[in-house]
LUMMI-730068 format. One record per residue: x, y, z of N, C-alpha, C in turn. Coordinates in steps of 0.2 Angstrom, whole numbers, plus 5000, padded with zeros to 4 digits. Layout:
LUMMI-730068
XYZXYZXYZ
...
This chain:
LUMMI-730068
488748915096489048925089489748895088
489748855083490448825082490848875078
491448905081491848945078492548915075
492548855074493148825071492948785065
493448775061493348745054493848695053
493648645049494048585048494648605043
494548665039495048685035495448745037
495548755044495848815047496648805045
496848845041497548845039497948915041
497648955046497849015048497749075043
497449065038497249115033496549135034
496449195036495749225038495549285033
494949285030494749335026494249375030
494449445032493949485036493549525031
492849505031492349535026491949585030
491949575037491549625041490749615039
490449675038489749665036489649695029
490149685025490149715018490149645013
489649615013489649545009489849555002
489749604999489949614991490649604990
491049614995491749604995491949524994
491549484995491649414994491849404987
491549434983491749424975492449434974
492749474978493449494977493949434980
493649414986494049364990493949294987
493449274984493249204982493849174977
494049214972494549184968495149164971
495349204976495949184980495849124985
495249124988495149074992495149004988
494849004982494848944978495548914978
496048954978496748924977497048914984
496948964989497348964995496948935001
496248925000495848905006495848955012
495648935017495548985023494848985025
494749035030494149045033493949125033
493249135032492949195031492749215038
492849285040492549315046492049365044
491449365047490949415046490749445053
490349495053490249525059489449525060
489049485057488349485058488149415056
487649385059487349325057487049335050
486749385048486449395041487049395036
487649425037488149415033488449345032
488349315038488649245038488149195033
487549215033487049175028487249185021
487449255020487549265013488249235010
488749235015489349205013489349125013
488949095017488849025017488548995010
488249045006488049024999488548994995
489149024996489749004992490148944994
489848914999490148845002490848855004
490948905008491648915011491548915019
492048905022492048905029491948985032
491548995036491349065038491149065045
491449115049491249115056491049185058
490549195063490349255065490349255073
490749295076490849285083490449345086
490549405084490149465087489549475082
488949475084488449485079488149555079
488449595075488349665075488049685068
487349685067487149695060487149765058
487249815062487349885060487649925066
487849985065488050025070487750095069
487650135074487350195073487850255071
487550295066487950345064487450405064
487750465064487350525065487450565058
486950585055486950635050486450695051
486750745053486250805055486050795062
485450795063485150795070484950725071
484850675067484550615068485050555067
485050505071485550445070485250405065
485650365061485350315057485850245057
485550195055485850135055486350125049
486950105050487450095045487650025045
487449985040487549915039488149895036
488449935032489149925029489649965032
489849955038490249995042490949975041
491450015043492149995043492550015049
492250055054492450065060492250015065
492749985069492649925073492949945080
492449945085492649965092492549905097
492449925103492349875108491849815107
491349835103490849775102491149715099
491749725096492049675092492649635095
492549645102493149615106493249545105
492649505105492749435105493049415098
492849455093493149435086493849445086
494149505089494849515090495249465094
494949435099495249385103495249325099
494749305095494749245091495249255086
495349305082495849315077496549315080
496649345086497349345089497549275091
497049235092497149165094497249115089
496949135083496949085077497249105071
497249165069497449195063498249205062
498549175057499249195056499249255051
498749255046498749305041498049325041
497849395041497249425041497249465034
496749435029496749465023496049515023
496149575020495649625020495549655014
494949665012494749705006494449775006
494449795013494249865014494749885020
494849955020495249975026494849985032
494749925035494349925042494849955047
494449995051494850035056494750005063
495149965065495149925072495349975077
494949985082495150035088495750005092
496150045095496750025098496549975104
495949975106495749925111495749855109
495549845102495549775099496249745098
496749785097497449765097497549695093
497449695087497549645083498349635081
498649605086499449605085499649545083
499349485083499649425081499649415074
499049415070499149405063499449465059
499749445054499949495049499349515045
499249585045498649615041498849635034
498549615029498649625022498049655019
498149715016497549745013497649735005
497149695002497249674995496749714991
496349764994495949804991495349774987
494849814985494249784982494249804975
494749824972494749844965495449874963
495549874956496249904954496049984953
496250024957495950094958496050134952
495550164950495550224946495450294950
495150284956495050344960495650364964
495650434966496150454970495950434977
496050374979495850334984496050374991
496650394991496950424998496850494998
496850524992496750604992496050614993
495550574991494850584992494650575000
495050525003494850515010495550505014
495850565016496450555019496550515025
495950505028495950465034496250395033
496150375027496350305025497050295025
497450355024498150345025498350325032
498050355037498150345044497950265045
497450245042497250175044497750125041
497950135034498350085031499050085035
499250135038499850135042499850075048
499250055050499150005055499149935052
499249935045499249865042499949845041
500149785040500849765039501049775031
500549755027500649755020500049775016
500249795009499649815005499849794998
499349774994499549754987499649824983
500149824979500349884975499949884969
499649834967499149824961499549824954
499949884953500249884947500749944947
501249954942501750004943501450074944
500950084940500650154941500450174948
500050124951499750134957500250134963
500750094962501350094967501650164967
501750194962502050264962501550304965
500950304964500450344967500350334974
500450274976500350254984500950284987
501550284984502150304988502150384988
501850414983501750484983501250514988
500850464989500350484994500550475001
501150445002501450445009501450375012
501350325008501350255010502050225009
502350195014503050175014503150115009
503650125005503750065000503849995003
504049995009504149935013503449905014
502949935014502349915015501949885009
502249905003501949884997502249824994
501849774992502049714989501849714981
502249694977502149694970501649634968
501049644970500549594968499849624966
499449594962498849624960498249604963
497749584959497049564961496949494958
496749444963496649374960496149374955
495549404955495049394950495249414943
495849454942496049464935496249404931
496449354935496549294931495949264927
495349264931494749244927494549294922
494749354922494549404917495049394911
495649384912496149374907495949314903
495749254906495549194903494949204898
494549264899494049274894494149324889
494849344888495049394884494849374876
494549424873494349414866493749374865
493449344870492849294869492149334871
491649314867491049334868490549274868
490249264874489749204874489249224880
488749184880488149204884488149144890
488449164896488349114901487649094903
487549034905486949004907486549054912
486849084916486549124921486149184917
486449204912486149264908485649234903
485749174901485249144896484549134900
484649114906484049104910483649174911
483949234910483549294910483349314904
483449274898483249294892483749324887
484349334890484849364886485149314880
485149344874485449304869485949334864
486149304859486649334855486349364849
485649374849485349404843485549474841
485849514846486049584845486649594849
487049644847487649664852487449674859
487849654863487749664870488149724873
487849774876488149834879488049834886
488649834890488549834897488749904900
488349924905488449984908488549964916
489149984918489449964924489650024928
489250064931489450124935489650104942
490050154944490250154952489650184955
489750194962489350234966489750274971
490250254974490650294978491050344975
491050404977491350464974491050484968
491450504963491150524957490850464953
490250474950489950424947489450454942
489250414937488650434932488050404934
487950364939487350324940486750354942
486850414945486150444948485850484942
486250524938485950574934485950554926
486650544924486750534917486550454915
486650414920486550344918485850324916
485250354919484650334917484450364910
484750424908484650454902485050414896
485650384898485950344893485550284891
485250244896484850184895484250204891
483950264893483350284889483450294882
484150314881484350334874484550274870
484650214873484950154870484450124865
484650114859484150094854483950014855
483449994853483149924854483549874851
483949894846484349844842484949824846
485049844852485649824857485249794863
485649744865485449714872485849754877
485549774882485949814887485949774894
486449764897486549744904486749794909
486349814913486449864918486649834925
487249834927487449814933487649864938
487249884943487449934948487949914953
488349964955488749944961488349914966
488649864970488249824975487949874980
488349924982488149974987487750034985
487450034979487050084976486450084980
486250144983485650144987484950144983
484450124986483850114983483550174979
483650234982483350294979483650304973
484250284971484550294965484350244960
484250184962484050124958483350134956
482950174960482250184958482150234952
482750264950482750304944482750264938
482950204939482950154933482350114932
481850124937481250074937480950074930
480850134927480450134921480850114915
481450134914481850114908482050044908
482150014914482249944914481649894913
481149924912480549884909480549874902
481049904898481049894891481349824890
481149794885481249724884482049704883
482349754880483049744878483549764884
483349794890483749814895483649764901
484149744904484149694909484549724915
484149734921484549754927484749684930
485449684931485749624933486149634939
485849624945486149634951486349574955
487049564956487249504959487049494966
486649434967486349424974486649354977
487049324974487349264976487649224971
487949164972488349124967487849104962
487249094962486849074956486649134952
486649194954486449244950487049264945
486949304940487449324935487949364938
488549344938489149374941489449434936
489849474939490249524935490549484929
490849434931491249394925490849374920
490249354922489749334917489549384912
489449444915489249504911489849524907
490449524909491049544905491149494899
491049434900491049384895490549394890
489949414891489449424887489449484883
489849534885489849604882490249604876
489949644871490249664865490649734866
490349774870490649834872490449854879
490849884883490849904890490849974891
490349994895490250064897490350074904
490750124906490850134913491150204915
491150224921491450294923492050284927
492050304933492650294937492750224941
492350184939492350114942493050074940
493350044945493850004943493749944938
493049934937492849884932493149904925
493249974924493549994917494249974916
494649964922495249944921495249864920
494849834924494749764923494549744916
494049784913493749774906494349784901
494849824903495449824898495749764896
495749714901496049654900495649604895
495049624894494649584889494749604882
495149654880495249674873494649684870
494149724873493549734870493449814870
493049844866492949914865492649944872
492850004874492650034880492350094878
491850114882491450184881491550214888
491850274888491950304895491350354896
491050354902490450394903490650444908
490450504906490650564910490250564917
490550584922490250574929489850634930
489350624935488850684936489250744939
489850734942490250794944490950784941
491250844940491950844937492450854942
492350834948492850844953493450804952
493350744950493950694949494050684941
494050734937494150734930494750704928
495250704933495950684931496050614934
495550574936495650514939495750454934
495650474928495750424923496450424920
496950454924497650464922497950404919
497850344922498250284920497850254914
497250284912496850264906496850314901
497250374902497050434898497150414891
497650384888497750364881497150324879
497050274883496450224881495850264880
495750314885495150354885495050394879
495650424877495750464871495550424864
495750364864495650324859494850304858
494550294864493950264864493350314864
492750294864492150344863491950364871
491650424871491450454877490750474877
490350464882489650484882489650544888
489450604886489350654891488650684891
488550724895487850754896487550784890
488050814886487850854880487850804874
488050744874488050694869487650634870
487250634876486850574877486350554872
486050604869485550594863485850554857
486550554857486950514852487150454854
486950424859487150364862487250304857
486650304853486650244848487250254843
487450314841487950314836488650314839
488650334846489350324850489450254851
488950214852489050134853489250104847
488950124841489150094835489850114833
490050174834490750194833491250154837
491050144843491550104847491550024845
491050004842491049934840491449934833
491349984829491749984823492449994824
492650034828493350054829493750004833
493449964837493749914841494249934846
494849904846495349924851496049924847
496449964851497149974848497549924852
497749864849498049814853498749834857
499149874853499749894856499649944862
499149984861499050034867498749994873
498249954871497949914877498549874881
498949844877499549804880499949854884
500149904882500549954886500249974892
499549994892499150014897499149954903
499049894900499049834905499649834909
500249834905500849834909500949884914
500649944913500750004918500249994923
499749954922499149954927499149894932
499449834929499349774933499949734934
500049704940500549654941500249584939
500649544936500349474935499749474931
499649514926499049504922499049454916
499549404917499649354912499249294915
498849304920498449244923498749214929
499349244932499649214937499549254944
499049294944499049344950498849304956
498349254956498149224962498749174965
499149154960499749114962500149154966
500349214964500849254967500549284974
499949294974499649324980499649264985
499449204983499449154988500149134990
500649134986501349124988501549174993
501449234992501649284997501349275004
500649265004500349255010500549195014
500649145010500949085013501649095016
502049135013502649155016502649185022
502149225023502049265030501849215035
501349165033501149115038501749065040
502249055035502849015037503249045041
503349115041503849155045503549155052
502849145053502649155060502549085063
502649035059502548965061503048945066
């Protein structure tokens, strides 16, 4: 196996076996270049579709986990132990900067000491990321830097116990592409191929899966209550398990409802869906923060559990202005959507919330992230 690339510039994107995170890394790679690192040959095939340099040194398609009395195969793992020793050696020899979109836990035996490790995250967080999973606080201490994302989250990270010296005032690269679509509604070719047209308003439902979500119980009821004079795009979180998606099998047979799951560069992307949307529905997904950048109406969907009811804090005023669908109002979904379309957005409120939630939301995020990462490589040169 050839584990070198012609474009090796010391920048390495560690994807592990979570290939959906490629969607977060790709916008930065287009500006910065570099090499992707995966931990299975199957993941390598997925990433190769994007025409980027990618290497797989240790082929580990799954690791064993125990749930109750029986072990099971976990394919989207974040704990990395001795089986990944060759990958660690490769990165120590070649990488100047290691870019990560998940808090991968490298065992002490792997000793990734040479590259600077930078956690860019895979979303502009709405959830209490470190309160929900305190172990992540311990993991992030082993990294050199972490994106602060925006003024609000920077304060929250510091309150959680992350050192200010570890936080960098940068955001997320893909917000540049979202900002460029602000105020626009058009149907990308990828959606036209599925039969999506401008004949009716397009409503997108973009739920999360991890933590509190609406996808398992309330989501199917919302789509079933959606009138046929709307076109509905349902994009599940990439890691939504099959048993939950099965709940949508009947409702997605309706002619006006499209199940749009991203499966590669030729399939409709999240950006395609956002561009086509007239109104966007979601729960605690970071997509709701990114949707804010579009200046389009939002509909907040109540989660199936109320444990994290306060996780919309940075969007609280926007949520109060916008429409909400809850378990006891799902039968009024049609009037709620219509009200959202008619009310539109509060431009001043949207702008204020953007300033609080994002760094570099003027379309310069990728530039500033690339500049920071290049400065780290220069220091080590």
